[in-house]
Each structure stands twice: as structure tokens, then as C-alpha cells.
C-alpha positions as CSV (number, residue, x, y, z in Angstrom):
1,X,4.7,41.9,-18.6
2,X,2.0,41.7,-15.9
3,X,-0.3,39.7,-18.3
4,X,2.5,37.2,-19.0
5,X,3.0,36.8,-15.3
6,X,-0.7,36.1,-14.7
7,X,-0.8,33.7,-17.6
8,X,2.3,31.9,-16.4
9,X,0.8,31.6,-12.9
10,X,-2.4,30.3,-14.3
11,X,-0.6,27.6,-16.3
12,X,1.5,26.7,-13.3
13,X,-1.7,26.3,-11.2
14,X,-3.3,24.3,-14.0
15,X,-0.4,21.8,-14.2
16,X,-0.2,21.4,-10.5
17,X,-3.9,20.7,-10.1
18,X,-4.0,18.5,-13.2
19,X,-0.8,16.4,-12.8
20,X,0.2,16.6,-9.1
21,X,-0.4,13.3,-7.4
22,X,1.3,14.0,-4.1
23,X,-1.9,14.2,-2.1
24,X,-3.2,11.1,-3.8
25,X,0.1,9.3,-3.0
26,X,-0.2,10.3,0.6
27,X,-3.7,9.0,0.8
28,X,-2.6,5.8,-1.0
29,X,0.1,5.1,1.6
30,X,-2.4,5.7,4.5
31,X,-4.9,3.4,2.9
32,X,-2.3,0.7,2.3
33,X,-1.4,0.9,6.0
34,X,-5.0,0.7,7.0
35,X,-5.6,-2.3,4.7
36,X,-2.6,-4.1,6.4
37,X,-4.0,-3.3,9.8
38,X,-7.5,-4.6,9.0
39,X,-6.2,-7.7,7.3
40,X,-4.1,-8.5,10.4
41,X,-7.2,-7.9,12.6
42,X,-9.3,-10.3,10.4
43,X,-6.6,-13.0,10.5
44,X,-6.2,-12.6,14.3
45,X,-9.9,-12.7,14.8
46,X,-10.3,-15.9,12.7
47,X,-7.4,-17.5,14.6
48,X,-8.9,-16.6,17.9
49,X,-12.2,-18.2,16.8
50,X,-10.4,-21.4,15.9
51,X,-8.7,-21.5,19.3
52,X,-11.6,-20.9,21.6
53,X,-15.3,-21.3,21.7
54,X,-17.2,-18.1,21.1
55,X,-20.8,-17.0,20.5
56,X,-20.9,-17.5,16.7
57,X,-23.6,-14.9,16.2
58,X,-21.4,-12.2,17.8
59,X,-18.4,-13.6,15.8
60,X,-20.3,-13.2,12.5
61,X,-21.3,-9.6,13.4
62,X,-17.7,-8.6,14.2
63,X,-16.3,-10.6,11.3
64,X,-18.7,-8.9,8.9
65,X,-17.8,-5.5,10.3
66,X,-14.1,-6.1,9.8
67,X,-14.8,-7.5,6.3
68,X,-16.8,-4.4,5.4
69,X,-14.1,-2.1,6.7
70,X,-11.5,-4.1,4.6
71,X,-13.7,-3.9,1.5
72,X,-14.4,-0.2,1.8
73,X,-10.7,0.6,2.3
74,X,-9.7,-1.6,-0.6
75,X,-12.3,0.0,-2.9
76,X,-11.0,3.5,-2.0
77,X,-7.4,2.3,-2.5
78,X,-8.3,0.9,-5.9
79,X,-10.0,4.2,-6.8
80,X,-7.0,6.3,-5.7
81,X,-4.6,4.0,-7.7
82,X,-6.8,4.4,-10.8
83,X,-6.9,8.2,-10.4
84,X,-3.1,8.3,-10.1
85,X,-2.7,6.2,-13.3
86,X,-5.1,8.6,-15.1
87,X,-3.1,11.7,-14.1
């Protein structure tokens, strides 16, 4: 009886770690929210640059920083989505 319990618990743990995607889904939601925020910041930054004169060297630095943040977040989100599909 005790051996069956241990085997049952081991299988339960195996299935949870193998097929449970709740932590991945939570991270996916956070990344999607982050992506929306960064995309909005990029759009606002571009619009501001169109409205008023700015130092274009500083603009390029900040724009590149925002773009890198967007791309990094997007890459992680794509990775999470693929992992969820594979589970």
C-alpha cells in the first residue's frame, strides 16, 4: 500500500511538471502586458518626435533602447508560447 502511494505521488508530480502550463500562462500574460506598454511608449515617442524638434542623436538612443526592450520581450513571449504548445 505504501509503495502504491509513493508511485501514485511520483506520477502525479511527473504529470504536473510535464503538462502544467499555469506558470507559463501567467508569464505569458505579463509579457503580453509588457509588450503593449512598450509598444505604446514607442508610438508616443515617435509621435512626440514628429511634433517637436529634438536632438536626433538622443532620440535614436532612446528609440533603440525601447526597440530592444520590445524585441527582447517579444522573443521571450514567442518562446513561452512555443513551450506552451509543446506541453
